[in-house]
C-alpha positions in Angstrom: 0.0 0.0 0.0 1.4 3.4 -0.9 2.1 6.8 0.7 2.7 10.2 -0.7 5.6 12.2 -2.2 7.2 15.0 -0.2 7.8 17.8 0.4 6.1 20.9 -0.3 4.9 23.1 -3.0 4.7 26.6 -1.8 3.5 29.2 -4.4 2.3 32.5 -3.0 4.3 35.7 -3.6 6.7 36.9 -0.9 6.0 39.9 1.2 6.7 42.7 -1.2 4.7 45.1 0.9 7.4 45.0 3.5 9.9 46.7 1.1 7.8 49.8 1.1 8.2 50.2 4.9 11.0 52.8 5.5 12.0 50.9 8.7 13.1 47.9 6.6 16.6 47.8 5.0 17.9 45.2 2.6 21.0 43.1 2.9 22.4 40.9 0.2 23.0 37.3 1.2 25.1 35.0 -0.9 23.8 31.5 -1.8 22.7 29.4 -4.7 19.5 30.9 -6.0 16.5 28.9 -7.0 14.4 29.7 -10.0 11.4 31.9 -9.7 7.9 30.6 -10.2 6.4 33.0 -12.8 2.9 31.7 -12.5 1.8 35.0 -10.9 1.5 38.0 -13.2 3.0 41.2 -11.7 6.1 42.1 -9.9 9.3 40.1 -9.3 9.1 37.8 -6.2 10.8 39.3 -3.1 10.9 37.4 0.1 11.5 34.2 -1.9 14.1 34.0 -4.7 14.6 36.0 -7.8 16.0 34.2 -10.9 15.2 32.9 -14.3 12.3 30.6 -15.1 12.4 26.9 -15.2 9.3 25.0 -16.4 8.6 21.4 -17.2 8.8 22.3 -20.9 12.1 24.2 -21.0 14.8 24.7 -18.4 16.9 27.8 -18.0 19.5 27.5 -15.3 20.3 30.1 -12.8 22.4 28.2 -10.3 24.5 31.0 -8.8 22.4 33.9 -7.8 22.0 35.8 -4.6 19.0 36.0 -2.5 17.5 39.0 -0.7 17.2 38.9 3.0 14.8 41.3 4.7 15.7 42.5 8.2 13.6 44.7 10.5 15.5 47.8 11.8 15.3 48.8 15.4 11.8 49.4 16.6 10.3 47.8 13.5 7.6 45.1 13.7 8.3 44.0 10.1 9.4 40.4 9.9 10.5 37.9 7.3 13.7 36.6 6.1 15.1 34.4 3.4 18.5 33.0 4.1 19.1 29.8 2.1 22.8 29.7 3.1 23.8 26.6 5.2 24.8 27.3 8.8 28.4 28.5 9.3 29.5 25.2 10.5 28.8 23.7 7.1 30.3 26.4 4.9 33.2 24.2 3.9 30.8 22.0 2.0 30.1 24.9 -0.4 32.4 25.7 -3.3 34.4 28.8 -2.5 35.0 29.6 -6.2 31.4 30.7 -6.5 31.5 33.6 -4.1 32.8 36.3 -6.4 30.1 35.6 -9.0 27.5 35.4 -6.3 28.5 38.7 -4.8 28.3 40.5 -8.1 24.9 39.2 -8.8 23.8 40.0 -5.3 24.5 43.7 -5.9 22.3 43.5 -9.0 19.5 41.9 -7.1 19.6 44.5 -4.3 19.2 47.2 -7.0 16.3 45.4 -8.5 14.6 45.0 -5.1 15.0 48.7 -4.3 13.5 49.5 -7.7 10.6 47.2 -7.0 10.0 48.9 -3.7 10.2 52.4 -5.3 7.6 51.5 -7.9 5.2 50.6 -5.1 4.6 47.1 -6.5 2.6 44.8 -4.2 2.4 41.1 -3.6 0.4 39.0 -1.2 0.8 36.9 1.9 -1.6 34.9 3.9 -2.7 38.0 5.7 -3.9 39.8 2.5 -5.1 37.0 0.2 -8.8 37.3 0.8 -8.9 38.9 4.3 -8.9 37.3 7.7 -11.7 34.9 8.5 -12.4 32.3 11.1 -10.8 29.7 9.0 -7.6 28.0 10.3 -4.8 29.1 8.0 -2.2 26.4 7.4 0.6 26.0 4.9 -0.1 24.1 1.8 0.9 23.9 -1.9 -0.5 23.5 -5.4 -1.5 19.9 -5.9 0.3 18.2 -8.8 -3.0 16.9 -10.3 -6.8 17.5 -10.0 -8.2 16.2 -6.7 -9.1 12.6 -7.7 -8.2 10.2 -4.8 -6.8 7.5 -7.1 -4.6 10.0 -8.9 -3.2 11.9 -5.9 0.1 10.4 -4.7 1.8 13.5 -3.4 1.4 15.4 -0.1 0.0 18.8 -1.2 -3.0 17.2 -3.0 -3.2 14.4 -0.4 -3.7 16.7 2.6 -6.7 18.2 0.9 -8.2 15.0 -0.5 -8.1 13.4 3.0 -10.2 16.3 4.3 -12.8 15.9 1.5 -13.3 12.2 1.5 -14.0 9.4 4.0 -13.1 5.7 3.6 -13.9 2.5 5.3 -11.2 3.3 7.9 -9.6 6.4 9.2 -6.3 7.0 11.1 -6.0 9.0 14.3 -3.1 11.3 15.2 -1.1 8.3 16.5 -1.7 6.2 13.3 -4.3 3.8 14.8 -6.9 2.7 12.4 -10.6 3.0 13.2 -13.8 2.1 11.4 -15.2 5.2 9.5 -17.7 4.1 6.9 -17.2 0.4 7.7 -20.0 -1.3 9.7 -18.1 -4.6 9.5 -15.3 -6.2 7.5 -15.5 -10.0 7.7 -13.0 -12.6 6.6 -11.9 -16.1 7.7 -8.7 -16.3 5.7 -7.5 -12.7 5.0 -8.1 -13.3 1.3 -11.9 -13.1 0.9 -13.8 -10.2 2.5 -17.4 -9.2 3.0 -17.7 -5.5 3.7 -20.8 -3.8 5.0 -21.0 0.0 5.1 -22.8 2.2 7.6 -26.3 3.5 6.7 -27.4 7.1 6.1 -24.1 8.4 4.7 -24.3 11.1 2.0 -21.9 12.9 -0.2 -21.8 16.7 0.2 -24.2 17.1 -2.7 -26.8 15.1 -0.9 -26.6 11.8 -2.9 -26.2 8.6 -0.9 -23.0 6.7 -0.4 -23.5 3.1 -1.3 -21.5 -0.1 -1.8 -21.5 0.7 -5.5 -19.9 4.1 -4.8 -16.8 2.1 -3.5 -16.8 -0.5 -6.2 -17.2 2.0 -9.0 -14.3 4.2 -7.6 -12.0 1.2 -7.2 -12.8 -0.1 -10.7 -12.1 3.4 -12.1 -8.7 3.6 -10.3 -7.7 0.1 -11.4 -8.5 0.4 -15.1 -5.3 0.9 -17.0 -6.7 3.2 -19.7 -7.6 5.7 -16.9 -3.8 6.0 -16.1 -4.3 6.6 -12.4 -1.1 7.1 -10.4 -2.4 5.0 -7.5 -3.8 2.1 -9.7 -1.2 -0.3 -8.3 -2.9 -0.4 -4.9 -5.6 -2.6 -6.5 -3.0 -5.2 -7.7 -3.8 -7.7 -4.9 -7.5 -7.9 -6.1 -8.4 -10.7 -8.5 -8.7 -9.4 -12.1 -6.1 -6.6 -11.8 -4.0 -8.0 -14.7 -7.1 -8.1 -17.0 -8.0 -4.4 -16.4 -4.3 -3.4 -16.7 -3.5 -5.2 -19.9 -3.1 -3.2 -23.2 -5.8 -3.2 -24.4 -7.8 -4.1 -21.3 -9.3 -7.6 -21.3 -11.9 -6.4 -18.8 -13.3 -3.0 -17.7 -13.9 -4.0 -14.0 -12.1 -6.1 -11.4 -13.6 -9.6 -11.2 -12.7 -9.7 -7.5 -15.2 -7.0 -6.7 -18.9 -7.7 -6.4 -21.8 -5.5 -5.2 -24.2 -7.5 -3.1 -26.7 -4.8 -2.2 -26.7 -1.0 -1.4 -24.7 -1.6 1.8 -22.6 -4.7 1.0 -19.8 -5.7 -1.3 -17.2 -8.5 -1.5 -13.5 -8.4 -2.3 -11.5 -11.4 -3.4 -7.7 -11.1 -3.2 -5.2 -13.2 -5.2 -3.3 -14.0 -1.9 -3.8 -13.5 1.8 -2.8 -10.0 3.1 -1.8 -9.0 6.6 -2.1 -5.4 5.6 -5.3 -5.1 3.5 -7.8 -4.1 6.2 -5.4 -1.6 7.8 -4.9 0.1 4.4 -8.6 0.7 3.7 -8.4 4.2 5.0 -5.9 5.2 2.3 -7.2 7.7 -0.4 -7.4 5.3 -3.4 -10.0 3.3 -1.5 -12.3 6.3 -1.0 -15.8 6.1 -2.7 -16.9 8.5 -5.5 -20.3 9.8 -6.3 -22.0 9.1 -9.7 -21.3 12.7 -10.8 -17.6 12.0 -10.8 -17.9 9.7 -13.8 -19.8 12.2 -16.0 -16.8 14.5 -16.3 -13.9 13.3 -14.2 -11.6 16.2 -15.1 -14.2 18.8 -14.0 -14.9 16.7 -10.9 -11.2 16.9 -10.0 -11.4 20.7 -10.0 -14.6 20.7 -7.9 -14.7 17.5 -6.0 -17.8 16.3 -4.1 -16.8 14.1 -1.2 -18.1 12.5 2.0 -15.4 13.6 4.4 -15.3 16.0 7.3 -14.9 19.0 5.0 -16.3 20.2 1.7 -14.4 22.4 -0.9 -15.5 26.0 -1.1 -12.7 27.5 -3.3 -9.5 26.6 -5.1 -7.5 29.6 -6.3 -4.7 27.9 -8.1 -1.2 28.6 -6.8 -2.7 30.8 -4.1 -5.0 28.9 -1.7 -7.6 26.2 -1.1 -10.4 26.6 1.3 -12.6 24.0 2.9 -15.5 24.2 5.5 -17.1 21.5 7.7 -19.4 19.1 5.8 -22.8 18.8 7.6 -23.3 15.4 5.9 -20.3 13.9 7.6 -21.1 11.3 10.4 -17.7 9.8 11.0 -15.1 9.8 13.9 -13.1 12.9 12.9 -15.6 15.8 12.8 -14.1 19.2 12.3 -13.5 21.2 15.6 -12.9 24.4 13.6 -14.8 26.5 11.1 -12.7 25.4 8.2 -9.2 25.4 6.8 -7.4 27.7 4.4 -4.3 26.0 2.8 -2.0 28.9 1.9 0.6 28.3 -0.8 4.0 29.9 -0.1 7.0 30.2 -2.2 9.4 29.7 0.8 9.2 28.3 4.3 11.0 31.4 5.5 8.0 33.6 4.4 5.6 31.1 6.0 7.6 31.2 9.3 7.5 35.0 9.3 3.7 34.8 8.8 3.5 32.3 11.7 5.4 34.7 14.0 3.2 37.6 12.9 0.0 35.5 13.5 -0.9 35.6 9.8 -0.5 31.8 9.6 -2.1 29.6 12.3 -0.1 26.4 11.9 3.2 25.5 10.1 4.3 21.9 9.7 8.0 22.5 8.8 10.3 25.1 10.3 12.8 26.4 7.8 16.5 25.6 8.2 17.3 29.2 9.0 15.2 29.1 12.2 16.0 25.6 13.5 18.3 27.0 16.2 15.8 29.7 17.3 12.2 28.5 16.8 11.8 27.0 20.2 12.8 30.3 21.8 10.8 32.3 19.3 7.6 30.2 19.8 7.9 29.0 23.4 5.2 26.5 24.2 3.8 26.9 20.7 6.8 25.1 19.2 6.2 21.5 18.1 8.7 18.7 17.7 7.7 15.1 16.9 9.3 12.0 15.5 7.4 11.1 12.3 7.2 8.4 9.6 9.0 10.3 6.8 12.0 9.4 4.8 14.2 11.7 2.6 16.1 10.0 -0.3 18.0 10.7 -3.5 16.8 8.7 -6.5 17.8 8.4 -10.1 15.9 6.5 -12.8 17.7 3.4 -14.0 17.0 4.2 -17.6 19.4 7.2 -17.4 22.9 6.6 -18.8 25.4 5.1 -16.3 22.6 4.1 -13.8 21.4 0.8 -15.1 22.7 -2.7 -14.5 25.8 -3.5 -12.4 27.4 -0.1 -13.2 24.3 1.6 -11.7 24.5 -0.5 -8.5 28.2 0.5 -8.1 27.6 4.2 -8.7 24.6 4.4 -6.3 26.6 2.7 -3.6 29.5 5.1 -4.3 27.2 8.1 -4.0 25.7 6.8 -0.8 29.2 6.3 0.7 30.2 9.8 -0.4 27.5 11.7 1.5 28.4 12.7 5.1 24.9 12.2 6.6 26.0 12.8 10.2 27.6 16.1 9.4 24.6 17.4 7.4 22.1 16.2 10.1 24.2 18.0 12.8 25.2 21.2 11.0 22.3 22.0 8.8 19.4 20.3 10.6 20.6 20.7 14.1 19.5 17.3 15.3 16.0 17.4 13.7 17.1 14.6 11.3 18.8 11.2 12.0 20.8 9.3 9.4 18.8 6.6 7.7 19.2 2.9 8.7 16.8 1.4 6.2 14.3 2.3 3.4 11.3 2.9 5.7 11.1 5.1 8.8 12.4 4.5 12.4 8.9 5.2 13.9 7.2 2.2 12.2 6.4 -1.1 13.9 9.0 -3.7 13.2 11.7 -1.2 12.3 15.1 -3.0 12.2 18.2 -0.8 13.1 20.7 -3.5 12.1 19.8 -4.8 8.6 22.4 -6.9 6.7 24.4 -4.5 4.5 23.4 -1.3 6.4 27.0 -0.1 6.4 26.3 1.0 2.8 24.5 3.9 4.3 27.6 5.2 6.2 30.0 7.9 5.1 33.1 6.0 3.8 35.2 8.0 1.3 37.7 5.2 0.6 34.9 2.8 -0.2 33.1 5.4 -2.3 36.2 6.0 -4.5 36.8 2.3 -4.9 33.2 1.7 -6.0 33.2 4.6 -8.4 36.5 3.3 -10.0 34.9 -0.1 -10.4 31.9 1.5 -12.2 34.3 3.5 -14.4 35.9 0.2 -15.5 32.6 -0.8 -16.9 31.8 2.6 -18.5 33.9 5.7 -17.9 31.9 8.5 -16.3 31.7 11.9 -18.0 29.6 15.0 -17.3 28.0 16.4 -14.2 26.1 14.7 -11.3 23.0 16.8 -10.7 20.6 16.5 -7.8 17.2 18.1 -8.7 15.1 19.6 -6.0 12.1 21.9 -5.6 13.2 25.3 -4.5 9.9 26.0 -2.7 10.5 23.1 -0.3 13.4 24.1 2.1 15.9 21.7 0.4 18.6 23.9 -1.1 20.9 23.9 2.0 21.2 20.1 2.3 21.2 19.4 -1.4 24.2 21.8 -1.9 25.9 20.2 1.1 25.3 16.7 -0.2 26.5 17.7 -3.7 29.7 19.1 -2.4 30.3 16.1 -0.2 30.0 14.0 -3.3 32.2 16.4 -5.3 34.9 16.5 -2.6 34.9 12.7 -2.1 34.7 11.5 -5.7 36.4 14.4 -7.5 33.5 14.8 -9.9 31.4 17.8 -10.8 28.3 17.7 -8.6 25.7 20.4 -8.0 22.1 20.9 -6.9 19.7 21.8 -9.7 16.6 23.8 -8.6 13.1 23.5 -10.0 10.7 26.3 -9.0 7.9 24.2 -7.5 7.1 20.7 -6.2 4.6 20.3 -9.1 7.3 21.1 -11.7 9.7 18.4 -10.4 7.0 15.8 -9.8 5.8 16.2 -13.4 9.3 15.6 -14.7 9.8 12.6 -12.4 6.4 11.1 -13.2 6.9 11.4 -16.9 10.4 9.8 -16.7 12.0 12.8 -18.4 14.0 14.3 -15.5 17.3 12.7 -16.6 19.2 13.5 -13.4 19.3 12.4 -9.8 16.5 14.0 -7.7 15.6 14.4 -4.1 12.3 12.8 -3.0 10.6 12.0 0.2 8.0 9.6 1.4 5.4 10.3 4.1 3.4 7.4 5.3 -0.4 7.1 4.8 -0.7 4.5 7.5 2.0 3.1 9.8 3.4 -0.1 8.3 6.7 -0.8 6.6 4.9 -2.6 3.8 3.2 0.6 2.9 6.5 2.4 2.5 8.2 -0.4 0.5 5.5 -1.6 -1.8 4.8 1.8 -3.4 8.4 2.8 -4.0 10.1 -0.5 -5.0 7.5 -3.0 -6.3 8.3 -3.7 -9.9 4.6 -3.0 -11.0 4.1 0.2 -8.8 3.3 3.5 -10.5 5.1 5.1 -7.6 8.4 3.4 -8.4 10.1 6.6 -9.4 13.6 5.0 -9.7 12.4 2.2 -12.1 13.8 -0.5 -9.7 12.8 -4.0 -10.7 13.7 -7.1 -8.7 11.6 -10.3 -8.8 13.5 -11.4 -5.7 12.4 -8.3 -3.8 8.8 -8.6 -5.1 8.5 -12.2 -4.0 9.8 -11.4 -0.5 7.4 -8.6 -0.1 4.5 -10.7 -1.3 5.5 -13.3 1.3 5.6 -10.6 4.0 2.0 -9.6 3.0 0.9 -13.2 3.2 2.7 -14.0 6.5 0.5 -15.5 9.3 1.8 -13.2 12.0 3.3 -9.7 12.3 6.6 -11.0 13.6 6.9 -13.4 10.6 6.1 -10.5 8.3 8.7 -8.3 9.9 11.4 -10.9 9.3 10.5 -11.1 5.6 10.5 -7.3 5.3 14.0 -7.3 6.7 15.1 -9.9 4.0 13.4 -7.7 1.4 15.3 -4.6 2.6 18.6 -6.5 2.5 18.0 -7.0 -1.2 17.3 -3.2 -1.5 20.6 -2.5 0.3 22.5 -5.0 -1.9 21.1 -3.3 -5.1 21.0 0.2 -3.5 17.6 0.8 -5.2 17.9 4.5 -4.2 19.9 6.4 -1.6 18.1 6.8 1.8 19.3 9.8 3.6 17.6 10.5 6.9 14.5 10.2 9.2 12.7 13.2 10.6 12.0 14.8 13.9 9.5 17.3 12.5 9.7 20.8 13.8 6.6 22.9 13.5 4.6 25.6 15.3 1.3 27.3 15.9 0.2 30.9 16.2 -1.1 32.7 19.4 -4.6 32.5 17.9 -4.6 28.7 18.1 -5.4 26.8 21.3 -4.6 23.4 20.0 -2.7 22.1 17.0 -1.0 18.7 17.2 1.2 17.0 14.6 0.2 13.5 13.6 2.4 10.4 13.3 3.0 11.2 9.6 4.2 14.8 10.0 1.0 16.5 8.9 -1.3 18.3 11.4 -4.3 16.6 12.9 -6.3 19.1 10.9 -9.8 18.2 12.1 -8.7 18.8 15.7 -7.0 22.2 15.3 -8.9 24.6 17.6 -8.7 28.4 17.5 
């Protein structure tokens, strides 16, 4: 069962209004600049980064540009800063040869910023995008795709979809599964299920939720011609191969049968220890009949059965939801609604949090990690979560397939000083990875066979790289793509320079302006370079993390890893009679991943966040997202 891609697509303009305040002065800060998101008409972005445009259709590089940092002068209440430069303790990981060029461009940018202020150009922040309301304002981002549950496999869309829909199960803040629409789920063998749903549920348009609503939605998600990103979650159901064949041999899953309005049956190809737990995940949500009349239009204006209903979606700016009076489940909204505000940088979001213009922020920027607990006091949040950061590269790219690719991925892994980056950039809010899942998950194994491949070992890295060169000599540049709106530049630059210094190759970070931009490139298999990607659990099992990312048939297998040995071990783990037996098989499957170095796990998260003074209660859940329904003003 799958989870969601991370992290974050922030897309609202920076706080240009602050530049017009005479109490604010501007200081040039050197650092690799990210590209600007030019989706907004109007003035250049200040408070985020200024640079050239990169889109999914054409890429113009601006790797070495300065940022603008805004400081309040004495007596000023203006706030906000953008400082992408790694902490001083990590400066040696940056290339000193870039500084002169950066300083020159910084001077140009300062002049541009002053000109912008002089012209009186305005932008928007969460405080001026529609006026203050009783809605809880939380950080969000532009979803990669329209809000169809079976086609949403990333965090920014997922956090909205999970508010709008309700499944057979739901997960509380600790990750425990509870019945939501399920009246009963009966099985004698964990392979054949009879599911009865609760009566009197309706979608937000007033139409009833029936057993057919579930079966139709699952069939739509599974059918290959619908090209849904989450279709692989239906692989265990009988008939999946027939609906996925090209052309399809069937239009519906033979393992699904509607018995009556409240009952349907599910036949799996093999027993599953994880199936019932996973029934709260988004692809298993029901859909109303109206969805199938025009699925594209429905994705822009979804009608769900969850605790909230959509009221507005202003693309690249905000999404607003309010409580759904038709919802009868176990997670009713304790607030008057949510506004997901899309930022271009976490620094701007943090400034808004401090100014009470944002109510809850689920990730503190690197620039504030040493001060946020002092800044926020008892409003600061810190929690170990099920979230993994990795570097991937698609095996179809030159030099990255076959045995050469295995050697090079192992060399890159050994060339990254995870301990130093976790200490100097993340200040203890990250912990070097020990596997391909997350340390908070049940059954986590800290001592897998082959785990030393995740340690910094320069001598081993050089040896492995030389062995790969003996197969096919390396040429060119090693690039790590990242979304510049997601608080990644500092660590990507540090990792690239660790690789460069260890292996003696040209290695850099390559920014894409938004999370959506980079996800589109990865999903279409056209990115052509290494890329950073994260995984945030949808329910707390290791099988969920592993199946979506590394199963050969998974649409979420971004690195194109294929191993029948791994697939068979994971299938056996699903079919295991007990959790302990399943954990042992998962460990064997992960040993295969380490042997092949399917991708490069980096670190686990202790998520730092915060709430405003306007919020009485805001708790972070096991996955690193807020327990949105229970945020109270």
